[in-house]
N, C-alpha and C positions, 0 to 999 in steps of 0.2 A: 402550748407546747408540751410535749409530754414528760411526766418527772419520773426517773427512771432511778430506783433505790438498788444498790449492791450490797448485801450482805457479807462481806469477807474481802471487801474492796482490795487490799494490800497482797492480797495473794498474786502471784506470777499471771496467772490464767484472767483472774478476773480484772485485775489492772488494766491487761489491754483491749478487752471489751468497753470498760469504762471509758477508756479514752477513744475508741472507737465513736462510741455513742455520742459522746461528748464533742467530738468532731463532726458529728453527723446533725448537730444543733439540739442534741436534749439536752434538758435540764438533769443533771447527773451529779446523785450524793449518796454517801453509802457509811461504813460502819466497819470498823476492825480492830481487833485488842492490841493489834502489834501494831507499828510502824517500822519502816524501811525505805529504801531508796525510791521504789517506786512511789508511797506513798507522797512525798515532797513534790516528784513531778507531778502528779495528780491534782494537788491543791494547788498549784502552780497553773494550771488550766484551769483554776477557779470551780474544783470540785470540793464540797463541802465533806468534810471525813469525820465522825462521830469516835470517841476513842473507846466507847461503851454500847452494846446492842440495848437499845431499850424501845419500847413499843412506839414512845411519842416521836422518837426519830423519824417514822413513817408516814407522819402526817401530810396528806394533800396529795402523796405517790400515786401514780398510775399502774408502775409495772413493779415487781419485785424481782430480783436476779439474783439467786443461791448459788454459792460455791456447795459441792458436793460433799464439803468437810462441817457444812453446816448441819447440825442436829435438828430433830423436830422442837426439841425443847426450846431453842432460841426464840426469846421474846418478840423480836420484831415477825418471826414466821407465825407466831400465834395470833397476833394482833392483824398481820395478812389476811389469814387463813378468816378469824371472824369478820373482818371486814368485806370480802370478799376480793380482797385486791389480787389481781392475777400473777401467778408465782409462775417462772422459769427457773430451769436449772441452765449454768451455764453455756453447757454444751447446747441446750436448746437453742439460744440467743444466737451461738456462733453458728448453729446451722440456717436461722432464720437469714442473717447475713449474707453467710456463703453461695445459700443455695440459690441467691436471686443474681450472682455473678459467674464469671467463670471460674469456677472455684478447684486449685489442685492442693489436694489434701494430703499431709503427712501422718504416716501412720505405721505400726510399729511396736514392738516393747521396748528397744532402744533405738536411739540415733534420733530421735524424731525432731527435737530442738536443734542439733548440728545440721541437720540435713535441710529443714526448712529453713533455716538463717542463712545456710550459705546461699540455697535458692533465692531467697529474699533481695540478696545482697547483690548477685547477679543479675535479677531482674528490676532493680533500682532504675537502670535506663527507661525501662518502658512503665513506672509510676504504678505498682502493684498496691493493694492492701495487703498488709501484712500483719498478723498475730500470732504469736511464737511464744515459748514457755523460755524464754530465756532473753537476755539483753542485749540485741545486737548493736555492736561500736558503730556501725557505718550509719545508724539511725538515733543511737544513743537511749535506744528504749524497746520494748517489747511489742509496741505495735505502731503502726502506722498508717494514716488514710491515704488512699491514692485515687488519680483521677480516671485512672483506666478501670477496666471492667474486670482485670485479672484479681485474686483475692487466693492469698496462699496461707493457711493455717496448719497448724497441728489438729490430728483427728486422737483424739483420747480414747482409747479401749478401756483403760481402768475401772471404770464404769459403765462402760458401753455408749457411753455419748456421744461417741461418735457416728452411730448407727441412725442418728439424725440426718446426717449428712451425706448430700448427692452430687458428688462432686465430678467436674469434666473430666479430669486426671488424677488419679493418686497415686502416690508412692508406699509400698510396704516394705519397711526396710528387714525386719526379721518376725518371728514369732517365737514366743517362747512361752513356758507357765511364769506368770506372775500376777501380781492381784487376785490370788486364788483365793480371799475372802469374800472376795465380789463373786468371781466367775466358778469356783468349784473344783475344776477340773481344766487341765488343757485342752480337752475334747471342746467342751463349752467355748474356751477365746478363739479357736479354730472355726467353730460354726458362725460367731459373732463377725470374724475375719472374711468368712463365706459370704455371709450377710453383705457386708460391707463393700466387698468386691462387685456383688451383685448389681449394688446401688451406683457403681461410675459408670459415668455414662460412656467414655471414648477409651485414655489410655489407662493400662494400670502398669506402673514400673514395678518390680519385683526383683528383689537379691536373689539370684540361682545359689548363693552360697548357703540360704539357709534351707533346709531340706523340708522344715514343716509349711514355710511360705510355696515353695515350688510343687508340693503335695497338692495343694487348691487350686493351680492352675490348669490343672487336666479339662481337657475338653472346651478351653476358652479361647477365645481369638483375638481379643483385645490385650494380650499379654506382651510386655516388652522384659527380658531380663538383663539381669546386669550382674559383674562377677568381677572378682580379682582370681579367680584358679582356674575358670571354665572357661574355654576360648569358644565353645560354641553359644555362648550368650550373646545377645543383639549388641550390647556395650560391655567391655572389658578392658582391663588394665594391665599391662605385663610391664616388664622390667622396672620393677620398682626399688629404688634405691634412696638412701640416705647422700645427700650433697649440701655441705654448708648448713646443717642442722634442717636442712628442708628435706619433704618427702615427694619425690621425682617419679615421673612415671609417665606411660605414652596411654595414649586411651584409643580404642578401637571402636567404630561404631558399626554395626553391619558387615564387618570385615574389612575396611577401611582405615587406615590410619587416620583422628580425626585431628591429634596434635599432642605435645609434650605440655605437662602439667607441673607446678611445683604448689604444695601445701606447707605451711608454717606448722599448723596441727598434727600432733603424731597419732601414728598407728593405722594397723591396716582397716581396721574398723571404719576411719575416716575416708579412707579412699573409697570403699565399699559406699560409704554414704554421699560420696562429691560425684560417683559415675551417674546417677540419673538426674543428678543437678546438672552437671555439663552437658549431656542428652537435651534436656529439656530449653537449658539458655541457646544450644544451637536453634532449637524450635521455634523458638521466639526471635530469632534474627541475632543473636547476638553471635559474633566472630571469637574464632578460637583463639585469636589474640588478646582481644578483651577479656576473655574468660580468664585465660590464664594472667592478666594483670590482676585481677581483681582478686581472685585466688589465692595468689601467692603474697598479697596484704591482708587476707583475712585471717583474723586471730581466734577465732572461734567466739561464741557466744558467751555470755558469763555465766562461771561455773562449768567451763567446759575446758580442764586443762588450761586454768586462767591463773600464768604465773601474775602473784601479785607480789612478789619481791625478789630481787635477784643478784645478789652481791659477790664476791671472791669465795665467800666461806658458806653462806645459808641461801639456798632457794626455797620458796614457798608458792605450791600451786593447790590451787582451788578447784576442786573437782565434783561432781554430782553424782559419779558413781556410787550404786550402793547394792545393786544386784549383782550376786557372783559374777555374770556374763560381763557385765560392765567393769567391774573391778578386774579382771582377765584382760579386757580390753584395753582401758587406763596402763595397767602395768606393761603391757607388751608395747604400746608406744613409748612410755617412758624409758625403757630399755633401748630405742633405737636413738635418741637422744642425750640420756642425761648419762655423764660420766661419773659423776661420785656416788656414793654412798647413798641409797633411796629409804627413806621410812615410809610407810604408811602410817598416817593417823585417821584409823575408822571409826565413825559413829555408825552402828548399825541401825537401820529404819525400819521400826514398828516390828513389836512383838511379835504378829501374827506372819508377816514377810520373814524376820529369822526363823521361825516355828516351819512354815512349809517350804521355805529354802534350804534349810538347814544341811541336806546332804550335799547341794549345789555347791555349799562354801568350802569343801574339802579340797585343797590344793588350789583357792581362788588366789592368794597372795604369793605363789610359787613364781620366784624370777626378782622378789624385793629383797631386800637386805634385813629388815626390820620389821614388824607390826605393833602397833599400839591403839587395843582396844578399847575406846571409852564406853560408857553408859550407852542404851539402847533410847535412841529417840523415839517416843512412844507415840507423838501426831496424837496425842490423846486417848489413845488405848490404854485398857487395863493390861496387866500380864495374867491373863488366864490362861496362858499355854505354856507355862512350867520353862520360859527360857532361861537361861543363866549365862552371864559372859564366861563362865569355865566350861559351860557346855560348848559354846560356840568357839571358843579358843582351841578346845580340843578338836572340836572336827576341823577346823582351818589347816591344822597342824604343823606350823611353820617353828622352827626349831628356835628364832625369835621372836616370839609373840609375848605380849605384856600387856597387863589390863592397869589402867589407871583411871580411877575414878574422879581424882580430882583434876579438873580441865585447868587448872592455874600450874600443876606441875607440869602441864606441857610447856607453857611460857618458858618454866626455867630450864627444861630441856633443853630448847632452842636457843635460847640467851645466852647460857654457858657452852655453846657448841664451838669447838676451835678448828676441826678439821671439815673440808668441805662436805654438804652435804646437802642433798635434797628432801624436803617433806612435802609428802602427796596429801591432803588433808581431805576426805574422801566421806561422804554422805549425804544424802539429802534432807538435813533437819540443822540444827544448830551449828555442825562443825564449822559451817562458813564463817559464821559470824565471831567464834572463836579465830579462825585464821585471819580475819580481819582487823581483830583489835589488838592481835600480837604484833601485826605488821605496823598498826600505826603506833605503838609501843617503839619498833624499832625504828 
């Protein structure tokens, strides 16, 4: 039996593949410097996880799978190369698995996890394999092995690993400048998405509300579009309204009304995310009634407007938003359902991202009552970009924006609150752990 070692196994993407390989009968082990909720799940499956990286850990290993965040100086990588052990990036392993099945790949700068999670949830009845970048409540995990030949996964453009995938069907939620430390420019990102579209064997579902994405569809015949603004799209939603704190809307497919649907998770961006999901669920034989039943109960993937605590006074929401576009979308959604004062506690992600996207942060928090900036989550980067919180605060331009360097102060602010308020913890780094620790004490 082949022995597979995952370097950085507790990451949300790596852990999903580790679980799938274990379920396929491989001997799986790995290492990670940090522990989290998926570490315990993997250990419960009998996966050995080392708490430090050491060349001795990979004795007898046949294959190494390395996270893209792992540096070349990692001792396990060094020893693996010396011994001639085969090394794959996470995206390469995902592609090897997915390309053997009827793959449905969800790509895009934003919305991949929510879209793939909703699709996985709706298609559970046909027993798919699922690998997503968040915890899906319906399966209590970020991955599951299925008996059908349907394989649903996120396709990651950040490091171009999605170019290893040749899916049957792809969804492209949007295309925007991000991860410029890898891509260099938006033009390079669009070239990558063009290649990804060329590799899609059957249908490409693409959001017509994103101009950059639509511009790549010219002279293509396998395109289906979806929209919440343009009724010429193949799939569109209209009459969007809030009823009993749910977002309700009608869906039309090829000009014909398909049904009325309701979402618990707020925001126009989530209506956009769900439209290709509804279409594909119908294509796979799920009825409109069954789709609505499941969607009306879908609470979102972990860290996507994830309500951790809700009392008469304090509501705490954990959200992954860290790109300015994601921040605007989360705030737009919050404004549709939150009636009380709303405070964003924002942890910027990576010095490079703040530098490259600085102009986009202008007015990104408009519509919220207060913004608290935390120190940048570096993700291992050095601040060689001249980034300062003061400069970010100035660019954001919110009249009630403050900087708090000590995270313990956040806890004090929340615990002394007497009037009803919603706290939105936003970011892709350690801010989620801060929100959870505060809720645990409450």
